[in-house]
C-alpha positions in Angstrom: -8.4 -2.7 -10.2 -10.6 -3.1 -6.9 -9.4 -6.3 -6.5 -5.8 -4.9 -6.9 -6.5 -2.3 -4.2 -7.8 -5.0 -1.8 -4.8 -7.1 -2.4 -2.3 -4.2 -2.0 -3.9 -3.4 1.4 -3.5 -7.0 2.5 0.3 -6.8 1.6 0.5 -3.8 4.0 -1.4 -5.7 6.6 0.7 -8.9 6.5 3.0 -9.2 9.3 4.8 -12.4 8.4 7.7 -11.4 6.3 7.7 -14.5 4.0 4.1 -14.2 3.4 4.4 -10.4 2.9 7.1 -10.9 0.4 5.3 -13.4 -1.6 2.3 -10.9 -2.0 4.8 -8.1 -2.9 6.3 -10.5 -5.6 2.8 -11.4 -6.8 1.5 -7.6 -6.8 4.5 -5.6 -7.9 6.6 -5.5 -11.2 10.2 -6.2 -10.8 11.3 -2.6 -11.1 8.4 -1.1 -9.3 8.5 1.9 -7.1 6.7 3.4 -4.0 7.1 6.9 -3.1 5.1 8.9 -0.5 5.9 12.0 1.8 8.0 9.9 4.2 9.6 7.0 2.0 10.9 6.2 -1.4 11.4 2.5 -2.2 12.6 1.1 -5.4 12.2 -2.7 -6.2 10.2 -5.3 -4.5 12.9 -5.8 -1.7 12.7 -2.1 -0.7 9.0 -2.0 -0.9 8.7 -5.1 1.3 11.2 -3.5 3.8 9.1 -0.3 3.8 5.9 -2.1 4.6 7.9 -3.8 7.4 9.1 -0.5 8.8 5.7 1.0 8.8 4.3 -2.0 10.8 7.4 -1.6 13.3 6.4 2.2 13.6 2.6 1.3 14.1 2.5 -2.0 15.8 -0.9 -3.5 15.7 -2.3 -1.1 13.4 -4.0 -2.2 10.4 -4.8 -0.6 6.9 -8.4 -0.5 5.9 -10.0 0.8 2.7 -11.9 4.4 2.9 -14.4 4.7 0.0 -14.4 3.1 -3.5 -11.6 2.7 -6.1 -11.4 5.3 -8.9 -9.9 3.9 -12.1 -8.9 4.8 -15.5 -6.7 3.1 -18.0 -4.2 1.2 -15.9 -4.3 3.5 -12.9 -6.2 3.3 -9.6 -6.7 5.9 -7.0 -7.9 4.7 -3.4 -8.1 6.1 0.0 -7.2 4.1 3.1 -7.0 4.5 6.9 -4.4 3.3 9.3 -5.3 2.7 13.0 -6.1 0.0 15.6 -8.3 -2.6 14.4 -12.1 -1.7 14.8 -11.2 1.8 15.6 -11.2 5.2 13.7 -8.0 5.5 11.7 -5.3 7.9 13.0 -3.8 8.3 9.6 -5.8 8.7 6.3 -4.2 8.9 2.9 -4.6 7.7 -0.7 -2.5 6.0 -3.2 -2.3 6.1 -7.0 -1.2 2.8 -8.4 -0.2 2.3 -12.0 0.1 -1.1 -13.5 1.6 -2.9 -16.5 -0.1 -4.8 -19.2 0.2 -7.9 -16.9 -1.9 -6.1 -14.1 1.2 -5.8 -12.0 2.0 -2.5 -10.0 4.8 -0.5 -11.5 4.6 2.7 -9.4 2.7 3.8 -6.4 2.5 7.5 -5.5 1.2 7.8 -1.9 -0.3 11.1 -0.3 -1.2 11.8 3.4 -4.4 13.6 4.3 -4.5 13.2 8.0 -1.7 12.6 10.5 -1.7 12.4 14.3 -0.8 15.5 16.0 
């Protein structure tokens, strides 16, 4: 599950749309969902579009892991930061990802702990 969290954040950091879509296709089950306080996305195409929209809103920012990955059964909870590379994150949150038996993400529930003023 730690590897899953690393690959998940890599998808959020991938700026090339073709490469990003490939990562999304590898990580997410076909009918996966992504829900956080600011977005709801259903299916791989909407999830990839959501990632692209976040990148457009925060150009040049990167997602970095904050702490470890807490897991049980087919669930992983991990914190992340979003900010300029090499700087303190301006956004901090955590996601809970649930996987299917094949290890693909079926749902992500995101929470935001710190937002810019």
